[in-house]
FIKOLZA-1660 file (N, C-alpha, C; in steps of 0.1 Angstrom, whole numbers, plus 5000, padded with zeros to 4 digits):
% residues 156
   i   px   py   pz ch aa at
   1 2057 5726 1668  A  M  N
   1 2046 5726 1659  A  M CA
   1 2048 5714 1649  A  M  C
   2 2038 5711 1642  A  G  N
   2 2038 5701 1632  A  G CA
   2 2025 5701 1625  A  G  C
   3 2024 5693 1615  A  Y  N
   3 2011 5691 1607  A  Y CA
   3 2001 5684 1616  A  Y  C
   4 1991 5691 1620  A  T  N
   4 1981 5687 1631  A  T CA
   4 1967 5689 1627  A  T  C
   5 1958 5680 1632  A  H  N
   5 1945 5680 1630  A  H CA
   5 1938 5682 1644  A  H  C
   6 1927 5690 1644  A  Y  N
   6 1921 5694 1657  A  Y CA
   6 1906 5691 1657  A  Y  C
   7 1900 5687 1669  A  W  N
   7 1885 5686 1670  A  W CA
   7 1882 5691 1684  A  W  C
   8 1871 5699 1684  A  R  N
   8 1867 5706 1695  A  R CA
   8 1852 5703 1698  A  R  C
   9 1849 5701 1710  A  T  N
   9 1835 5701 1714  A  T CA
   9 1833 5713 1724  A  T  C
  10 1821 5717 1725  A  G  N
  10 1818 5727 1736  A  G CA
  10 1815 5720 1749  A  G  C
  11 1808 5726 1757  A  K  N
  11 1803 5720 1769  A  K CA
  11 1793 5709 1766  A  K  C
  12 1786 5712 1755  A  R  N
  12 1775 5702 1751  A  R CA
  12 1781 5692 1741  A  R  C
  13 1782 5679 1746  A  K  N
  13 1788 5668 1738  A  K CA
  13 1779 5662 1728  A  K  C
  14 1784 5656 1718  A  P  N
  14 1775 5648 1709  A  P CA
  14 1767 5638 1716  A  P  C
  15 1755 5635 1710  A  G  N
  15 1747 5625 1716  A  G CA
  15 1752 5611 1714  A  G  C
  16 1749 5601 1723  A  K  N
  16 1755 5588 1723  A  K CA
  16 1751 5581 1711  A  K  C
  17 1739 5582 1706  A  K  N
  17 1735 5576 1694  A  K CA
  17 1744 5578 1682  A  K  C
  18 1746 5591 1679  A  N  N
  18 1754 5595 1667  A  N CA
  18 1769 5592 1670  A  N  C
  19 1773 5593 1682  A  Y  N
  19 1787 5591 1685  A  Y CA
  19 1790 5576 1684  A  Y  C
  20 1780 5567 1689  A  N  N
  20 1782 5553 1687  A  N CA
  20 1782 5549 1672  A  N  C
  21 1774 5555 1664  A  L  N
  21 1775 5553 1650  A  L CA
  21 1788 5556 1644  A  L  C
  22 1794 5568 1649  A  F  N
  22 1807 5572 1644  A  F CA
  22 1817 5561 1648  A  F  C
  23 1817 5556 1661  A  M  N
  23 1827 5546 1666  A  M CA
  23 1826 5533 1657  A  M  C
  24 1814 5529 1654  A  K  N
  24 1812 5517 1646  A  K CA
  24 1818 5519 1633  A  K  C
  25 1815 5531 1626  A  E  N
  25 1821 5533 1613  A  E CA
  25 1836 5535 1613  A  E  C
  26 1841 5541 1624  A  C  N
  26 1855 5543 1625  A  C CA
  26 1863 5530 1626  A  C  C
  27 1857 5521 1634  A  R  N
  27 1863 5507 1634  A  R CA
  27 1863 5500 1620  A  R  C
  28 1852 5502 1613  A  E  N
  28 1852 5497 1599  A  E CA
  28 1863 5503 1591  A  E  C
  29 1864 5516 1592  A  L  N
  29 1875 5523 1585  A  L CA
  29 1889 5518 1588  A  L  C
  30 1892 5517 1601  A  V  N
  30 1905 5513 1605  A  V CA
  30 1907 5498 1600  A  V  C
  31 1898 5490 1601  A  A  N
  31 1899 5476 1597  A  A CA
  31 1901 5475 1581  A  A  C
  32 1895 5484 1574  A  A  N
  32 1895 5483 1560  A  A CA
  32 1907 5491 1554  A  A  C
  33 1914 5499 1561  A  S  N
  33 1926 5506 1556  A  S CA
  33 1937 5498 1551  A  S  C
  34 1943 5501 1540  A  D  N
  34 1955 5494 1535  A  D CA
  34 1967 5500 1541  A  D  C
  35 1966 5511 1549  A  V  N
  35 1978 5517 1555  A  V CA
  35 1982 5508 1568  A  V  C
  36 1994 5505 1568  A  P  N
  36 1998 5497 1580  A  P CA
  36 1997 5505 1593  A  P  C
  37 1989 5500 1603  A  L  N
  37 1986 5507 1615  A  L CA
  37 1989 5499 1627  A  L  C
  38 1993 5505 1638  A  V  N
  38 1992 5500 1651  A  V CA
  38 1979 5504 1656  A  V  C
  39 1971 5495 1660  A  K  N
  39 1957 5499 1663  A  K CA
  39 1952 5491 1675  A  K  C
  40 1943 5498 1681  A  S  N
  40 1935 5492 1693  A  S CA
  40 1921 5497 1691  A  S  C
  41 1912 5488 1686  A  C  N
  41 1898 5491 1684  A  C CA
  41 1890 5482 1694  A  C  C
  42 1892 5484 1706  A  E  N
  42 1885 5477 1716  A  E CA
  42 1871 5482 1717  A  E  C
  43 1862 5475 1724  A  A  N
  43 1849 5479 1726  A  A CA
  43 1848 5493 1733  A  A  C
  44 1858 5496 1740  A  V  N
  44 1858 5508 1748  A  V CA
  44 1864 5521 1742  A  V  C
  45 1873 5520 1733  A  S  N
  45 1879 5531 1726  A  S CA
  45 1885 5527 1713  A  S  C
  46 1890 5537 1706  A  I  N
  46 1897 5535 1693  A  I CA
  46 1911 5543 1694  A  I  C
  47 1922 5537 1691  A  M  N
  47 1934 5543 1690  A  M CA
  47 1942 5537 1679  A  M  C
  48 1948 5545 1671  A  F  N
  48 1957 5540 1660  A  F CA
  48 1968 5550 1657  A  F  C
  49 1978 5544 1650  A  N  N
  49 1990 5552 1647  A  N CA
  49 1996 5545 1634  A  N  C
  50 2005 5551 1628  A  G  N
  50 2013 5544 1618  A  G CA
  50 2023 5535 1625  A  G  C
  51 2029 5527 1617  A  V  N
  51 2039 5517 1622  A  V CA
  51 2053 5523 1622  A  V  C
  52 2059 5521 1634  A  E  N
  52 2073 5525 1635  A  E CA
  52 2077 5540 1630  A  E  C
  53 2085 5541 1620  A  D  N
  53 2088 5554 1615  A  D CA
  53 2078 5561 1608  A  D  C
  54 2067 5553 1604  A  E  N
  54 2056 5559 1596  A  E CA
  54 2045 5564 1605  A  E  C
  55 2048 5563 1619  A  G  N
  55 2038 5568 1628  A  G CA
  55 2043 5581 1634  A  G  C
  56 2034 5588 1641  A  H  N
  56 2038 5600 1648  A  H CA
  56 2031 5601 1662  A  H  C
  57 2019 5606 1662  A  E  N
  57 2011 5606 1675  A  E CA
  57 1999 5598 1673  A  E  C
  58 1995 5591 1684  A  D  N
  58 1982 5583 1684  A  D CA
  58 1970 5592 1681  A  D  C
  59 1961 5586 1673  A  C  N
  59 1948 5592 1671  A  C CA
  59 1938 5585 1681  A  C  C
  60 1932 5592 1689  A  Y  N
  60 1925 5585 1700  A  Y CA
  60 1910 5590 1701  A  Y  C
  61 1900 5581 1701  A  F  N
  61 1887 5584 1703  A  F CA
  61 1882 5576 1715  A  F  C
  62 1877 5583 1726  A  P  N
  62 1872 5576 1738  A  P CA
  62 1859 5568 1734  A  P  C
  63 1855 5560 1743  A  S  N
  63 1843 5551 1741  A  S CA
  63 1830 5559 1742  A  S  C
  64 1830 5569 1749  A  S  N
  64 1818 5577 1751  A  S CA
  64 1820 5591 1747  A  S  C
  65 1810 5598 1742  A  P  N
  65 1811 5612 1739  A  P CA
  65 1813 5621 1752  A  P  C
  66 1809 5616 1763  A  D  N
  66 1811 5623 1776  A  D CA
  66 1826 5623 1780  A  D  C
  67 1833 5615 1774  A  Q  N
  67 1848 5614 1776  A  Q CA
  67 1856 5622 1767  A  Q  C
  68 1849 5628 1757  A  L  N
  68 1857 5636 1747  A  L CA
  68 1862 5649 1754  A  L  C
  69 1875 5652 1753  A  D  N
  69 1880 5665 1758  A  D CA
  69 1874 5676 1749  A  D  C
  70 1873 5688 1755  A  E  N
  70 1868 5699 1748  A  E CA
  70 1877 5703 1736  A  E  C
  71 1890 5699 1737  A  F  N
  71 1900 5702 1727  A  F CA
  71 1909 5690 1724  A  F  C
  72 1909 5684 1713  A  Q  N
  72 1917 5672 1710  A  Q CA
  72 1925 5675 1697  A  Q  C
  73 1936 5668 1696  A  F  N
  73 1944 5670 1684  A  F CA
  73 1952 5657 1681  A  F  C
  74 1957 5657 1669  A  C  N
  74 1966 5646 1664  A  C CA
  74 1976 5651 1655  A  C  C
  75 1988 5651 1659  A  K  N
  75 1999 5655 1649  A  K CA
  75 2003 5643 1641  A  K  C
  76 2002 5644 1628  A  T  N
  76 2006 5632 1620  A  T CA
  76 2018 5634 1612  A  T  C
  77 2023 5647 1611  A  A  N
  77 2034 5650 1603  A  A CA
  77 2032 5646 1588  A  A  C
  78 2020 5644 1584  A  Q  N
  78 2016 5640 1571  A  Q CA
  78 2022 5626 1567  A  Q  C
  79 2024 5618 1577  A  K  N
  79 2028 5604 1575  A  K CA
  79 2016 5596 1569  A  K  C
  80 2019 5584 1563  A  P  N
  80 2009 5577 1556  A  P CA
  80 1996 5575 1564  A  P  C
  81 1996 5574 1577  A  Y  N
  81 1984 5571 1584  A  Y CA
  81 1975 5583 1585  A  Y  C
  82 1980 5595 1580  A  D  N
  82 1972 5608 1580  A  D CA
  82 1960 5605 1573  A  D  C
  83 1959 5597 1562  A  I  N
  83 1947 5595 1554  A  I CA
  83 1936 5589 1563  A  I  C
  84 1940 5580 1572  A  V  N
  84 1930 5574 1581  A  V CA
  84 1925 5583 1591  A  V  C
  85 1934 5592 1596  A  V  N
  85 1930 5602 1606  A  V CA
  85 1920 5612 1599  A  V  C
  86 1923 5617 1588  A  T  N
  86 1914 5626 1581  A  T CA
  86 1901 5619 1578  A  T  C
  87 1901 5607 1574  A  A  N
  87 1889 5599 1571  A  A CA
  87 1880 5598 1583  A  A  C
  88 1886 5595 1594  A  A  N
  88 1879 5594 1607  A  A CA
  88 1873 5607 1611  A  A  C
  89 1881 5618 1609  A  L  N
  89 1875 5631 1613  A  L CA
  89 1864 5635 1604  A  L  C
  90 1864 5631 1591  A  C  N
  90 1853 5634 1582  A  C CA
  90 1841 5627 1587  A  C  C
  91 1842 5615 1591  A  I  N
  91 1831 5607 1596  A  I CA
  91 1826 5613 1610  A  I  C
  92 1835 5617 1619  A  L  N
  92 1831 5623 1631  A  L CA
  92 1823 5635 1629  A  L  C
  93 1827 5644 1620  A  Q  N
  93 1820 5657 1617  A  Q CA
  93 1806 5653 1611  A  Q  C
  94 1806 5644 1602  A  E  N
  94 1793 5639 1596  A  E CA
  94 1783 5635 1606  A  E  C
  95 1788 5627 1615  A  R  N
  95 1779 5620 1626  A  R CA
  95 1775 5629 1636  A  R  C
  96 1784 5639 1641  A  C  N
  96 1782 5647 1652  A  C CA
  96 1778 5661 1649  A  C  C
  97 1779 5665 1637  A  G  N
  97 1775 5678 1632  A  G CA
  97 1781 5690 1640  A  G  C
  98 1773 5700 1643  A  K  N
  98 1778 5712 1649  A  K CA
  98 1783 5710 1663  A  K  C
  99 1781 5699 1669  A  L  N
  99 1786 5697 1682  A  L CA
  99 1801 5693 1682  A  L  C
 100 1807 5691 1671  A  V  N
 100 1821 5689 1670  A  V CA
 100 1826 5699 1659  A  V  C
 101 1837 5706 1662  A  E  N
 101 1843 5715 1652  A  E CA
 101 1856 5709 1648  A  E  C
 102 1858 5706 1635  A  V  N
 102 1871 5699 1631  A  V CA
 102 1878 5710 1622  A  V  C
 103 1891 5711 1625  A  S  N
 103 1900 5720 1617  A  S CA
 103 1913 5713 1615  A  S  C
 104 1922 5720 1608  A  S  N
 104 1934 5714 1604  A  S CA
 104 1945 5724 1600  A  S  C
 105 1957 5720 1602  A  D  N
 105 1968 5727 1595  A  D CA
 105 1969 5725 1580  A  D  C
 106 1962 5714 1576  A  G  N
 106 1962 5711 1562  A  G CA
 106 1950 5718 1556  A  G  C
 107 1949 5718 1542  A  N  N
 107 1937 5723 1535  A  N CA
 107 1928 5712 1530  A  N  C
 108 1917 5716 1525  A  A  N
 108 1907 5706 1520  A  A CA
 108 1913 5697 1509  A  A  C
 109 1921 5702 1500  A  E  N
 109 1928 5695 1490  A  E CA
 109 1936 5683 1496  A  E  C
 110 1943 5686 1507  A  E  N
 110 1951 5676 1513  A  E CA
 110 1943 5666 1521  A  E  C
 111 1931 5669 1524  A  W  N
 111 1921 5659 1530  A  W CA
 111 1914 5650 1520  A  W  C
 112 1915 5653 1507  A  E  N
 112 1908 5646 1497  A  E CA
 112 1909 5631 1498  A  E  C
 113 1921 5626 1500  A  A  N
 113 1924 5611 1500  A  A CA
 113 1916 5606 1512  A  A  C
 114 1916 5612 1523  A  G  N
 114 1910 5607 1535  A  G CA
 114 1894 5607 1533  A  G  C
 115 1889 5618 1527  A  R  N
 115 1875 5618 1524  A  R CA
 115 1871 5607 1515  A  R  C
 116 1879 5604 1504  A  A  N
 116 1876 5594 1495  A  A CA
 116 1877 5580 1501  A  A  C
 117 1886 5578 1511  A  L  N
 117 1887 5566 1518  A  L CA
 117 1875 5563 1526  A  L  C
 118 1870 5573 1533  A  A  N
 118 1858 5572 1541  A  A CA
 118 1846 5569 1532  A  A  C
 119 1845 5575 1521  A  E  N
 119 1834 5573 1512  A  E CA
 119 1834 5560 1506  A  E  C
 120 1846 5554 1503  A  K  N
 120 1848 5540 1497  A  K CA
 120 1844 5530 1508  A  K  C
 121 1849 5532 1520  A  V  N
 121 1846 5522 1531  A  V CA
 121 1831 5522 1535  A  V  C
 122 1826 5534 1535  A  L  N
 122 1811 5534 1540  A  L CA
 122 1801 5534 1529  A  L  C
 123 1805 5536 1517  A  G  N
 123 1796 5534 1506  A  G CA
 123 1786 5545 1504  A  G  C
 124 1789 5557 1509  A  R  N
 124 1781 5569 1508  A  R CA
 124 1789 5582 1506  A  R  C
 125 1782 5592 1501  A  P  N
 125 1790 5605 1500  A  P CA
 125 1794 5610 1514  A  P  C
 126 1807 5614 1515  A  I  N
 126 1813 5620 1526  A  I CA
 126 1819 5633 1523  A  I  C
 127 1818 5644 1531  A  K  N
 127 1824 5657 1528  A  K CA
 127 1836 5659 1538  A  K  C
 128 1845 5668 1533  A  V  N
 128 1855 5673 1541  A  V CA
 128 1848 5683 1551  A  V  C
 129 1852 5683 1564  A  P  N
 129 1846 5692 1573  A  P CA
 129 1847 5706 1569  A  P  C
 130 1837 5714 1571  A  A  N
 130 1836 5728 1567  A  A CA
 130 1847 5736 1573  A  A  C
 131 1852 5732 1585  A  G  N
 131 1863 5739 1592  A  G CA
 131 1876 5738 1586  A  G  C
 132 1878 5729 1576  A  V  N
 132 1891 5727 1569  A  V CA
 132 1890 5736 1556  A  V  C
 133 1898 5745 1556  A  E  N
 133 1898 5755 1545  A  E CA
 133 1903 5749 1532  A  E  C
 134 1898 5755 1521  A  T  N
 134 1904 5752 1508  A  T CA
 134 1918 5759 1507  A  T  C
 135 1926 5755 1497  A  A  N
 135 1938 5763 1495  A  A CA
 135 1935 5777 1492  A  A  C
 136 1924 5780 1484  A  E  N
 136 1921 5794 1481  A  E CA
 136 1917 5802 1493  A  E  C
 137 1910 5796 1502  A  Q  N
 137 1906 5802 1515  A  Q CA
 137 1919 5805 1523  A  Q  C
 138 1928 5796 1524  A  E  N
 138 1941 5798 1531  A  E CA
 138 1948 5810 1525  A  E  C
 139 1948 5811 1511  A  K  N
 139 1955 5822 1505  A  K CA
 139 1949 5835 1508  A  K  C
 140 1937 5836 1507  A  V  N
 140 1929 5848 1511  A  V CA
 140 1932 5853 1525  A  V  C
 141 1931 5844 1534  A  R  N
 141 1933 5847 1548  A  R CA
 141 1948 5852 1550  A  R  C
 142 1957 5845 1544  A  Y  N
 142 1972 5848 1545  A  Y CA
 142 1973 5863 1539  A  Y  C
 143 1968 5865 1528  A  E  N
 143 1969 5879 1522  A  E CA
 143 1963 5889 1530  A  E  C
 144 1952 5886 1536  A  A  N
 144 1945 5896 1545  A  A CA
 144 1954 5899 1558  A  A  C
 145 1961 5889 1563  A  R  N
 145 1970 5891 1574  A  R CA
 145 1982 5899 1570  A  R  C
 146 1987 5896 1558  A  Q  N
 146 1999 5904 1553  A  Q CA
 146 1995 5919 1551  A  Q  C
 147 1984 5921 1546  A  A  N
 147 1980 5935 1543  A  A CA
 147 1977 5942 1557  A  A  C
 148 1972 5935 1566  A  E  N
 148 1970 5941 1580  A  E CA
 148 1984 5944 1585  A  E  C
 149 1993 5936 1584  A  Y  N
 149 2007 5937 1590  A  Y CA
 149 2013 5950 1583  A  Y  C
 150 2012 5951 1570  A  K  N
 150 2018 5962 1563  A  K CA
 150 2011 5975 1567  A  K  C
 151 1998 5974 1569  A  R  N
 151 1991 5986 1573  A  R CA
 151 1996 5991 1587  A  R  C
 152 1999 5982 1596  A  K  N
 152 2003 5985 1609  A  K CA
 152 2017 5991 1609  A  K  C
 153 2026 5986 1600  A  L  N
 153 2040 5991 1598  A  L CA
 153 2040 6005 1593  A  L  C
 154 2031 6008 1584  A  T  N
 154 2031 6021 1577  A  T CA
 154 2024 6031 1586  A  T  C
 155 2015 6027 1595  A  S  N
 155 2008 6037 1604  A  S CA
 155 2016 6041 1616  A  S  C
 156 2027 6034 1618  A  N  N
 156 2036 6037 1630  A  N CA
 156 2046 6047 1627  A  N  C
% end
């Protein structure tokens, strides 16, 4: 395991128009980032990672929404390029809406720098995806799990 971001599509993929807008804006984001990246932003796909020890796993977006896997992820280990990954996923969620579900091992507060980067590069308000919990939501969920665990222990 490691610090990971996830994005899922169902059987119904995002439309080409919105996905192509995402790809265009993601290329702008990667080009504008101050974070050193190993990148490939060809006409057919986008792939980037941190440089050498500052990298972990490639973040990859295929050229067409039809090529999106139903479940994709990128482990960043919270290395510096994580800000670009979270920014790209904020844009993906915005452009593709409910057809893509974005979630993370991180919380919304940990995504703030990525959200701000996307907003700065694109010049418009960007939100952290709704599937990324706030620290308070994480705490409530954790406490509920602990209470359920204790209830099961005492009922046996």
